[in-house]
BAGURO-423657 format. One record per atom (N, C-alpha, C, CB): residue in one letter; x negated, y, z negated. Coordinates in steps of 0.2 Angstrom, whole numbers, plus 5000, padded with zeros to 4 digits. Each point is the difference from the previous one (the first is absolute). Glycine has a CB too. Example, Ala and Ser with C-alpha at 12.3 -4.5 7.8 and 13.67 -1.06 7.14 Angstrom:
A493449724961 A500450065000 A499650065000 A500949944994 S499350115010 S499650064999 S500450054997 S499449975010 
This chain:
X506648315037 X499350005004 X499649944999 X500050124998 X499749855007 X499749945000 X499350005001 X501049955004 X498650004993 X499350005002 X500049955006 X499650024988 X499849975015 X499949955006 X500249934998 X499150085004 X500849904990 X500149934998 X500849994998 X498849994997 X501650075004 X500749994999 X500250024993 X500049915008 X499550104988 X500250024993 X500350075000 X499149934995 X501350085000 X500450064999 X499750054995 X501049945003 X498950134999 X499850054996 X500650044998 X498950015005 X501349994988 X500550044998 X499850074998 X500549894995 X499750155010 X499850074999 X500650055000 X498949975006 X501050084990 X500650055000 X500150045007 X499750014987 X500950015014 X500250045006 X499550065000 X501249965000 X498550055006 X499650055001 X499249984999 X500950084997 X499049865001 X499349984999 X499650005007 X500449934990 X499050085009 X499550015006 X499549945000 X500250135000 X499449875006 X499549955000 X499550004995 X500150015012 X499850054985 X499650014994 X500349964994 X499650115004 X501049904995 X500349964994 X500049925002 X500850104998 X499349885008 X499949935001 X499349974999 X500950025009 X498650024993 X499349984999 X499949994992 X499650065010 X500649994986 X499949994993 X500449954996 X499750125000 X500949865003 X500449954997 X499749935002 X501050075001 X498649935005 X499749935001 X499449994995 X500350015012 X499350044987 X499550004995 X499750075000 X499849875002 X499950154992 X499750064999 X499450015005 X500450004988 X499249955012 X499450005004 X500250015008 X499449934991 X501150045011 X500350015007 X500150075001 X500549885000 X499950154995 X500150075001 X499450055000 X501149974994 X498450015002 X499450044999 X499650005006 X500149994988 X499949955016 X499649995005 X500350015007 X499349924993 X501450105007 X500450005006 X499750065005 X501049954993 X499050035013 X499850065005 X500550005006 X498849984997 X501749985002 X500550005006 X500649954998 X499150045008 X501449974996 X500649964999 X500349985007 X500250054988 X500149895013 X500449995006 X500749974997 X498949975007 X501550054997 X500749984999 X500349975006 X500250094992 X500049855007 X500249965006 X499549995005 X501250034998 X498149975000 X499549995005 X499750065003 X500549905002 X499850164996 X499850075003 X499750044995 X500949995009 X498650054992 X499750054996 X500550054998 X498949985004 X501150044990 X500550064997 X499650044995 X501049935002 X499250134997 X499650044995 X500249974993 X500150115008 X499449914988 X500149974993 X500650034997 X498849984999 X501450085003 X500650034997 X500749975003 X499350104999 X500649855005 X500649975003 X500549974995 X499349975010 X501450054991 X500549984995 X500249935002 X500350124997 X499749834999 X500249945002 X500749995000 X499049964995 X501249995010 X500749995002 X500149934998 X500150095009 X500649894990 X500249934999 X499849965006 X500950044992 X498849905006 X499849965006 X499350015003 X501249995002 X498450064996 X499450015002 X499549954998 X500250125000 X499349865004 X499549964998 X499350045000 X500649905005 X499250104989 X499450054998 X499449965000 X500750084994 X498749955009 X499449974999 X499550064998 X500249915009 X499450084986 X499650054997 X499349995002 X500750024990 X498950025013 X499350005003 X499650024994 X500350015012 X499249954986 X499650024994 X499350005003 X500849954991 X498750075005 X499350005002 X499750064996 X500249955011 X499550104992 X499650054997 X500550064999 X498949965006 X501750034994 X500550064999 X500050024992 X500749965010 X499550104989 X500150024993 X500650065000 X498749974997 X501650034997 X500650055000 X499850075002 X500549924991 X499950115013 X499950085001 X500550034995 X499749985012 X500250094987 X500450034995 X500750015003 X499050064996 X501149945010 X500750015002 X500449945000 X499650085008 X500149864989 X500449944999 X500550014995 X499049935003 X500950124992 X500450014994 X500750035003 X499050024992 X500950015014 X500750035003 X500449955002 X499450105003 X500349844999 X500449955004 X500249944995 X499450035011 X500349964983 X500149954996 X500750014996 X498749984999 X501749975002 X500750014996 X500049964994 X500550025011 X499249934989 X500049954994 X499650034994 X500149905007 X500350104987 X499650024994 X499449974999 X501150034995 X498949905006 X499449964999 X499450025005 X500749914996 X499550115010 X499550025005 X499750074998 X500649935009 X499850114989 X499850074998 X499549994994 X501150065004 X499149904991 X499649994994 X499349985002 X501049974993 X499049985011 X499349975002 X499650055004 X500549895001 X499850155003 X499750055004 X499750064995 X500749975010 X499750054985 X499850054996 X499449974996 X501250044999 X498849904999 X499449974996 X499450015005 X500749924993 X499450065013 X499450005005 X499850075001 X500549905006 X499950154995 X499850075001 X499750034994 X500950015009 X499349974985 X499750034994 X499349974999 X501150014995 X498849935007 X499349975000 X499650045005 X500449894996 X499850125010 X499750045005 X499850074998 X500649935009 X499850104987 X499950074998 X499450004995 X501250025001 X498849934995 X499449994995 X499449995004 X500849964991 X499249995014 X499449995003 X499750065004 X500549885001 X500050165002 X499850055004 X499750064996 X500949975008 X499450044986 X499750054995 X499349974998 X501250044997 X498849905002 X499349974997 X499550015006 X500649924993 X499650075013 X499550015006 X499850075000 X500549905006 X499950154993 X499950075000 X499550024995 X501150025005 X499049954989 X499650014994 X499349975001 X500950004993 X499049945010 X499449975002 X499650045005 X500549894998 X499850145007 X499750045005 X499750064996 X500749965010 X499750074986 X499850074997 X499449994995 X501250045001 X498849914995 X499549994995 X499349975003 X500949984991 X499249985014 X499449975003 X499650055004 X500549895000 X499950165003 X499750055004 X499750064995 X500849975010 X499550034984 X499850054995 X499349974998 X501250044997 X498849905001 X499349974998 X499550005005 X500649934992 X499650065015 X499550015005 X499750075001 X500749905006 X499850154993 X499850075000 X499550024995 X501150025006 X499149964987 X499750034995 X499649954996 X500950084999 X498949865004 X499749954996 X499450024996 X500549925009 X499050114994 X499450014997 X500150064995 X499449975010 X501150074991 X500150054995 X500349974994 X500250095009 X500349874992 X500349964994 X499449964996 X501150005006 X498549974998 X499549964996 X499550044997 X500149915009 X499850154993 X499550044997 X500250034993 X499650035012 X501149994988 X500350034994 X500449964996 X500050105006 X500149834995 X500449964997 X499749984993 X500549955011 X499950044984 X499849984993 X500249924999 X500050124995 X500249855011 X500349945000 X499449954999 X501050035007 X498449994995 X499449955000 X499949984993 X499550065010 X500649984985 X499949984993 X500549954997 X499550114999 X501049875005 X500549964997 X500149935004 X500650104997 X499249905010 X500149945004 X499449964999 X500750065008 X499449874993 X499549954999 X499450015005 X500849924996 X498650065003 X499550015005 X500149965006 X499250014990 X500650025016 X500149965006 X500750025003 X499349914996 X501150135001 X500650025003 X499950075003 X500749934992 X499550085014 X499950065003 X500650054998 X499549955010 X500250124989 X500550054998 X500550015006 X499150054992 X500749955014 X500450015005 X500249945003 X499550115003 X501249874997 X500249935002 X500050005008 X500749994989 X499249965014 X500149995007 X500649965002 X498850005001 X501649974994 X500649975002 X500550014994 X499449915006 X501250084996 X500550014995 X499949954994 X500850045009 X499049914992 X499949954994 X499450034995 X500349905007 X499250134996 X499550044996 X500350064997 X499149965008 X501350074995 X500450064997 X500449984994 X500050065011 X500349884989 X500449984995 X499649984994 X500949965008 X498550014993 X499649984995 X499750074996 X499749905006 X500350154997 X499850064997 X500550044996 X499250015009 X501549974992 X500550044997 X500050004992 X500749975010 X499249974987 X500050004993 X499550044996 X500449895001 X499050135003 X499550044997 X500150085000 X499249905003 X501350125002 X500150075000 X500650024995 X499650005012 X500650064989 X500550034996 X500750005004 X499150064994 X501049915012 X500650005003 X500549964996 X499450025011 X501250004989 X500549964997 X500249945003 X500550104996 X499449905011 X500249945004 X499449955000 X500850075007 X499449864992 X499549955000 X500149955006 X499950024987 X500649995017 X500149955005 X499950045007 X500849934993 X498850045011 X499850045006 X500650015005 X498849954999 X501650005001 X500650015004 X500550064998 X500049885002 X500050134991 X500450054997 X499650075002 X500549934991 X498950075009 X499650065001 X500150025007 X499149964992 X500849995013 X500150025007 X500750035001 X499149915003 X501450054994 X500750025002 X500150074997 X500449884999 X499350144995 X500150074997 X499750055005 X500049954988 X499450045014 X499650045004 X500450015007 X498949974995 X501349985008 X500450005006 X500750044999 X499449905004 X500950094991 X500650034999 X500050084999 X500449894995 X499150135001 X499950074998 X499750045006 X499949974988 X499649995015 X499750045006 X499850074998 X500749925008 X498950094987 X499850064997 X499350004999 X501150024995 X498550035008 X499350005000 X499850014993 X499950045011 X500450014985 X499850014993 X500149944996 X500350125001 X500249845000 X500249944996 X499449955002 X501250025000 X498649985006 X499449955002 X499450024996 X500549985011 X499450094989 X499450024996 X500049984993 X499950105007 X500749914990 X500149984993 X499949934999 X500850094998 X499549865006 X499949934999 X499349985001 X501249995004 X498550035001 X499349995001 X499550024994 X500250015012 X500050054985 X499650034995 X500149954994 X500250125004 X500449854994 X500149964995 X499749935001 X501150074997 X499049915009 X499749935001 X499350004999 X500949975008 X498750084995 X499349995001 X499750054994 X500149975012 X500350064984 X499750054995 X499550055003 X500149904992 X500250135013 X499750065003 X500350064998 X499649935010 X500150134988 X500350064999 X500550025006 X499050044992 X501649985006 X500550025006 X499850065004 X500949954993 X498850105004 X499850065003 X499449985006 X500350074990 X499349885009 X499549985005 X500349985006 X499249974991 X501449995008 X500349975006 X500450055004 X500149894994 X500250165002 X500450055003 X499650055004 X500849994991 X498650035006 X499650055003 X499649975006 X499850054989 X500149885011 X499749975006 X500450015006 X499449914992 X501250085007 X500550015006 X500150075002 X500549894997 X499450154998 X500150075002 X499550035005 X500550024989 X498949955011 X499550015004 X500049975007 X499350024990 X501249945011 X500049965006 X500750015004 X499349914995 X500750115011 X500650025004 X500249935003 X499650125003 X501149874997 X500349945002 X499749944998 X500250065010 X499849934983 X499649954997 X500349935001 X499750084991 X500949925011 X500349935002 X500150005008 X500649994989 X499149965015 X500150005007 X500749995002 X498849965001 X501350065005 X500749995003 X500249935001 X499850115006 X499749854995 X500149935001 X500349974993 X499149995009 X500750034985 X500249984994 X500750034999 X498849994995 X501350075006 X500650044999 X500649965004 X499450114998 X500449875008 X500549975004 X500249934998 X499550065009 X500049904988 X500149944997 X500450004994 X498949965005 X501050094991 X500450014994 X500750025001 X498950034994 X501150025011 X500750025002 X500449945003 X499550115002 X500249855002 X500449945003 X500249954994 X499450025011 X500249974984 X500249954995 X500550034996 X498949964999 X501150114999 X500550034996 X500750015004 X499150064994 X500849955013 X500650005004 X500449935000 X499550095007 X500149864993 X500349935000 X500349994993 X499149955008 X500650074987 X500350004993 X500650034999 X498949994996 X501150075007 X500750045000 X500549975004 X499450104999 X500549875007 X500549975004 X500249944996 X499550045011 X500149924986 X500249944996 X500450024994 X499049945004 X500850114993 X500450024994 X500750035002 X499050034995 X501150005011 X500650025002 X500549945002 X499450115004 X500249844999 X500449945002 X500349974994 X499349995011 X500250004984 X500249964994 X500650044996 X498849965000 X501350105001 X500550044996 X500650015004 X499150064995 X501049925011 X500650005004 X500549964997 X499450025010 X501250014989 X500649964998 X500650005005 X499650034988 X500550025016 X500550005004 X499749995007 X500650084994 X499849875009 X499749975007 X500650015005 X499249924994 X500650105012 X500450015006 X499749965006 X500550114995 X500049865009 X499849975006 X500150055006 X500349894995 X499150125009 X500150045005 X500449965006 X498950074997 X501549975007 X500449965005 X499650015007 X501150024993 X498450025007 X499750015006 X499349994999 X500850085004 X498849885001 X499349994999 X499750055005 X500249884997 X499250145000 X499650055004 X499749975006 X499850074990 X499949975015 X499749975005 X499349964998 X500550095007 X499249944988 X499449974998 X500149934996 X499550114999 X501149884998 X500249944998 X500149945005 X500650064991 X499649965015 X500149965005 X499549995005 X501150034999 X498450015001 X499450005005 X499549954998 X500250125002 X499749825001 X499649954998 X499350015003 X500949925000 X498650044998 X499350015002 X499950005007 X499749954990 X500650005014 X499950005007 X500250065004 X500149884999 X500550154998 X500250065003 X499550064999 X501249964998 X498550044996 X499550054998 X499449995005 X500450014988 X499549935014 X499449995004 X500250025007 X499649914993 X501050085009 X500250025007 X500050085000 X500749905001 X499550134994 X500050075000 X499350035001 X501050004993 X498549975004 X499350025000 X499649995006 X500049984988 X500149965015 X499749985006 X500350025006 X499649904994 X500150115012 X500350025006 X500449945003 X499050085002 X501449945002 X500449945003 X499649965005 X501050084999 X498549955004 X499649955004 X499449974996 X500350085010 X499749924983 X499549974996 X500049925002 X500150094991 X499349885010 X500049935002 X500249964994 X499150025008 X501249934993 X500249954995 X499649945000 X501250045001 X498549954993 X499549945000 X500449944998 X499050074997 X500749875004 X500249944997 X499749984993 X500249965012 X500250024984 X499749994993 X499549945000 X501150054995 X498449955002 X499549944999 X500149974993 X499250065008 X501149884993 X500149964993 X499449984996 X501049965006 X498450064997 X499449994996 X499850064996 X499649925009 X500850144992 X499850064997 X500650034996 X499150025009 X501249944987 X500650024996 X499850034994 X500749905005 X499750154993 X499950034993 X500149954995 X500350125005 X499349884990 X500049954994 X500550034995 X498949955002 X501250124998 X500450034995 X500850005002 X499050074997 X501249915009 X500750005001 X500249935004 X500050125001 X499549845002 X500149945002 X500550005006 X499649954989 X500350085016 X500650005006 X500049935003 X499850125002 X500849865000 X500249935003 X500350025007 X500149944988 X499750015016 X500350015007 X500850015000 X499149935004 X501150124998 X500750025000 X500150064996 X500349895001 X499350134994 X500050064996 X500050065005 X499549944990 X500850125008 X499850065003 X499350034998 X501350025001 X498349995004 X499350024998 X499750065002 X499949885000 X499650154997 X499650055002 X499349994999 X500950084997 X498749945008 X499349994999 X499650064998 X500149925009 X499350074988 X499550064998 X499349985003 X500750034990 X499050025012 X499349985003 X499550064998 X500549945010 X498950044988 X499550064998 X500050055005 X499349924994 X500750145004 X500050065005 X499350015003 X500850054993 X498649925005 X499450015003 X499849945004 X499750084991 X500549865007 X499749945003 X500649965002 X498950014994 X501550025010 X500749965002 X499949935003 X500550125002 X499149875002 X500049945004 X499649944996 X500050075011 X499549954985 X499649954997 X500349974995 X499050065003 X501449974992 X500349974995 X500749985001 X499350074993 X501049955013 X500649985001 X500650034996 X499549895004 X501150094998 X500650034997 X500349954994 X500250065011 X499949974983 X500349964995 X500750005000 X499050024993 X501349925007 X500850005000 X500350004993 X499949935010 X500650124990 X500350014994 X500849995001 X499150084996 X501249914998 X500850005000 X500150085000 X500249894994 X500450135008 X500150075001 X500050044993 X500749975010 X499549994985 X500050044993 X499449994996 X501249975000 X498250015003 X499449994997 X499750074998 X499849895006 X499950124989 X499850064997 X499450035005 X500349974988 X499349985014 X499450025005 X500350035006 X499349914995 X501250065008 X500350025006 X500350074999 X500249885004 X500250134990 X500350064999 X499550064999 X500949934995 X498550055002 X499550054999 X499750025006 X499849954989 X500150005016 X499850025007 X500450055003 X499449895001 X501350094999 X500550045004 X500050074997 X500749905002 X499350104991 X500150074997 X499450045001 X500749954991 X498750025009 X499450045001 X499950025007 X499549944991 X500750025014 X500050025007 X500550055001 X499649895003 X501050114994 X500550055002 X499950074996 X500849905002 X498850104993 X499950064996 X499550045003 X500349944990 X499750125009 X499550055003 X499449994996 X500850085004 X498649914999 X499449984996 X499650074999 X499949885005 X500150144989 X499650064998 X499449984997 X501150074999 X498349975003 X499449984996 X500050024993 X499450025011 X500449944985 X500050014993 X499350024998 X500849914998 X499350154998 X499350034998 X499849974994 X500350115005 X499149884994 X499749964994 X499750054996 X499849905006 X500350174994 X499650054997 X500249994992 X500050085010 X500649914988 X500150004993 X499749944997 X501150055002 X498849895001 X499649954997 X499350015000 X500849925005 X498950115000 X499350025000 X499950054994 X499949985012 X500550074987 X499950054995 X500149974993 X500450095008 X500149864992 X500149964993 X499449974998 X501249995003 X498549975002 X499449964999 X499450044997 X500449925009 X499550144995 X499550054998 X500050024993 X500050035012 X500649984985 X500150034994 X499949954994 X500850085005 X499249854997 X499949964994 X499350014997 X500849915006 X499250094987 X499450024997 X499549944998 X500750104996 X499349845008 X499649954998 X499849965007 X500549994988 X498950005013 X499749975006 X500449935000 X498950065000 X501149904995 X500349945000 X500750005001 X499249964992 X501250085005 X500750015002 X500150025007 X500250024988 X499450035014 X500150035007 X499949945005 X499650114996 X499949845003 X499949955004 X500649955000 X498850014998 X501549984996 X500649965000 X500650035004 X499749964989 X500450115010 X500550035004 X499950005007 X500150084991 X499349935012 X499849995007 X500249945002 X499150084999 X500849864998 X500149945002 X500849995000 X498949954995 X501450075000 X500750004999 X500450035006 X499950004988 X499950065014 X500450045005 X499849975007 X500050104992 X499349885008 X499849975007 X500449945001 X498950054999 X501249914996 X500449945001 X500750015002 X499349944992 X501050115005 X500750015001 X500250045007 X500150014987 X499450025015 X500150045006 X499549985006 X500450104993 X499449845006 X499549985006 X500450005006 X499449934992 X500350085013 X500350015007 X500349935002 X499250105003 X501449904999 X500349945002 X500450015006 X500149974988 X499849995017 X500350015006 X500849984999 X498949985007 X501550064995 X500749984999 X500249955006 X500350124995 X500249845003 X500349955004 X500550045005 X499849904992 X500350085014 X500550025004 X500549955001 X499250085006 X501549944995 X500549965001 X500049975007 X500750064991 X499549885010 X500049975007 X500749965001 X498749995000 X501650025005 X500649975002 X499849925001 X500650115005 X499849854992 X499949935001 X500649965002 X499050014992 X500949935011 X500549955001 X499749935000 X500750095007 X499849874991 X499749935000 X499949975007 X500649984988 X498949985013 X500049975006 X500549945001 X498750035000 X501449955006 X500449945001 X499649944998 X500750065010 X499649904985 X499649944998 X500549954997 X499050074998 X500849875002 X500549954997 X500150014993 X499549925008 X501150094990 X500250014993 X500349944996 X500250125003 X499749825000 X500349944997 X499649984994 X500349965011 X499950014984 X499749994994 X499649935000 X501050064994 X498749925011 X499549955000 X499450024997 X500549955010 X499150004988 X499450024996 X499550045003 X500149894995 X499850115012 X499650045003 X500250085000 X499749905008 X500950114991 X500250075000 X500150034993 X500649975011 X499250004984 X500050034993 X499450054999 X500649894996 X499550175007 X499550055000 X500150054995 X499849975012 X500850044985 X500150064997 X500149994992 X500550055011 X499249994985 X500149994993 X500650044998 X498749984998 X501749994997 X500550044997 X500149974993 X500650025011 X499650024984 X500149984993 X500750014998 X498950044997 X501449905001 X500749994998 X500150004993 X500249945011 X500250104986 X500150004993 X500749984998 X499250094999 X500949864997 X500649964998 X500150024993 X499949915008 X500750124990 X500250024993 X500649954999 X499650125000 X500449844994 X500549954999 X500149994992 X499749945011 X500850044988 X500149974993 X499649944998 X501250055000 X498449964995 X499549944999 X500349944999 X499250084995 X500649865007 X500249944999 X499549955002 X501250035002 X498949904996 X499549955001 X500049995008 X500249954989 X499250035014 X499949985007 X500250065005 X500349894996 X499750175001 X500150065004 X499550015005 X500750054991 X498649955006 X499450015005 X500049945005 X499450064990 X500749885007 X500049945005 X500550015006 X499649934990 X501050095008 X500550005005 X499850065006 X500949964991 X498950095006 X499850065005 X499449985004 X500550084992 X499049895004 X499349985004 X500149955005 X499450034990 X501149935009 X500149955005 X500350035007 X500349914991 X500250145008 X500250035006 X499550045003 X501150014995 X498550035001 X499550045003 X499549965004 X500150084991 X499749865006 X499449965003 X500349975007 X499549984988 X501250005012 X500349975006 X500050055005 X500649934993 X499550145006 X500250045005 X499450055002 X501150004996 X498450005000 X499450055001 X499449974997 X500850105000 X498649935001 X499449984997 X499950054994 X499549965011 X500450004983 X499950044994 X499350024999 X501049944995 X498850125004 X499350024999 X499950014992 X500050065011 X500449974986 X500050014992 X500650004997 X499050075002 X501149924992 X500650004996 X499950044993 X500449895006 X500150144991 X500050034994 X500649994997 X499150085003 X500949924990 X500750004996 X499950044994 X500349895005 X500350134992 X500050034994 X500850004997 X499050085003 X501049914991 X500750004996 X500150054995 X500049885002 X500650154998 X500150054995 X500849994998 X499150085004 X501049924989 X500749994998 X500249935003 X500250134998 X500449875006 X500249945003 X499950005007 X500950004991 X498750055012 X499950005007 X499349985002 X500850095000 X499149885006 X499449985002 X499950045007 X500149884994 X499250135007 X499850035006 X499549965004 X500350124995 X499949865011 X499549965004 X499750035006 X500749904996 X498750105005 X499750035006 X499749955004 X499850114993 X500349905014 X499749965005 X499750045005 X500849914998 X498550085003 X499750035006 X499949955005 X499450084993 X501049935013 X500049955005 X499850035007 X501049954993 X498950005011 X499950025007 X500649985004 X498849984999 X501550075005 X500549995004 X499950025007 X500850014991 X499649975014 X499950025007 X500450065002 X499949885002 X500650144995 X500450065002 X500450024994 X500049975012 X500350094989 X500550034995 X500649955000 X499650125002 X500649865004 X500649955000 X499849944995 X500450045012 X499049934989 X499849944996 X500050024993 X499349965010 X500550104988 X499950024993 X500750004997 X499050065002 X501549975002 X500750014998 X500349944999 X500150115006 X499849844998 X500349934999 X499749974994 X500149995012 X499350024986 X499749974994 X500450034994 X498849985005 X501250094995 X500450034995 X500749984999 X499250105002 X501149895003 X500749985000 X500149934997 X500250075010 X499349894991 X500049934997 X499950014992 X499649955011 X499950094988 X499950014992 X500650034997 X498850015002 X501650035001 X500650034997 X500549954998 X499750105007 X500249844996 X500549954999 X499849954994 X500350005013 X499150014985 X499849964994 X500450024994 X498949995005 X501449964991 X500450024994 X499650044995 X500649895002 X499750164995 X499850044995 X499650065003 X500049914992 X499850095014 X499650065003 X500550065001 X499349925006 X500550134991 X500350075000 X499950045006 X500049994988 X499450015014 X499850045006 X499349985003 X500650104995 X499449915012 X499349985003 X499950065004 X500249875001 X499250164998 X499850065004 X499349995003 X500750074992 X499149975013 X499450005003 X499650064997 X500449955011 X499050034986 X499650064997 X499750045005 X499849934990 X500250135009 X499650055004 X499349994999 X500950085001 X498749885003 X499349994999 X500049934995 X499650135001 X499949874995 X499949944996 X499650024993 X500049935011 X500350034984 X499650014994 X499649944999 X500950064995 X499149895009 X499649944999 X499450005004 X501049944998 X498950105007 X499450005004 X499450034996 X500750025010 
């Protein structure tokens, strides 16, 4: 298996595009969102063949749990397990954060009224914390065994038990346990559906990550499902009518999160209420904004009842905390006009790489074995072929990562630049980033 610059990747039989990405560099694997073999897109589960030329597309990607099914290399599986274990901890911590902050929001004034913590904490420190940092400052003064806020949140999120939460709060804030338990007995549906849903989602993500990290036996499917092969433009075609008008893309209204270039496959989004005034934003087909517009437009829109939020706010036993909750929920659920997907195509225009046509931003990432004059050699090529807007660099172990935000005239022009960079000695891979980290 070869990289674009001709370098060889020594991979075991049955290795997939995922294994190739992680062998190039761990960061390449962790940020991968696509792969091309011999210049054509393939599923990440594609089993590499002798003679294949592999290109890994990086950017805002992140590993999915099903990657563990396709990773064949022991090293790749080890790196993925470490990633998913970390994600499990982060998800449980997020669940614990949601639970305890909403608990304090609900019972803040009751806790403050009955807490004996005031006698122990320094003057000027609030009994009821507003942030996690303030909560951590209070931990040494209570009777809870845990002294680290991350351990506390992880424990709450993992147990997901209301009685345990009563007990933890009782020990932290030195409040009689029976007062907290009785307070919730008098309240129906003390936890709003929005909080339950958020905690459920965090715990689901933690379970999925844990299952992925524990997988040991891996099998390669021989048949890809229809959903694996259905690309974004096909989804758009399914949603829009055949007689839907096709607009021309405006290069003055390009999405800054995906940075489309003349020649890319594109989709547009336009505000649902003020379509003409703001115009249509141009996206690459895999852009999250375009995907969200397509999915929202295709899904059946059901009116969302806000009764549980209203009842929740009404039950809060403090005017100050009730105001905070009203602001919080109003910010989260403020009316927002959904974007609608629009069919787009590029206009006929001059795609030559002269200075007048350098209209499109693109970010190129070079991963190489570090050496003297590497940056100078790469910069000389980039400056000769394109207009450099910004640069960045980083080194780790024996590898160097160079970033170039450039202006190009077309996808063909960009590919020519990347091909030239691939020929620089010690360069391991050259990829186009999805969007930009330098902007």
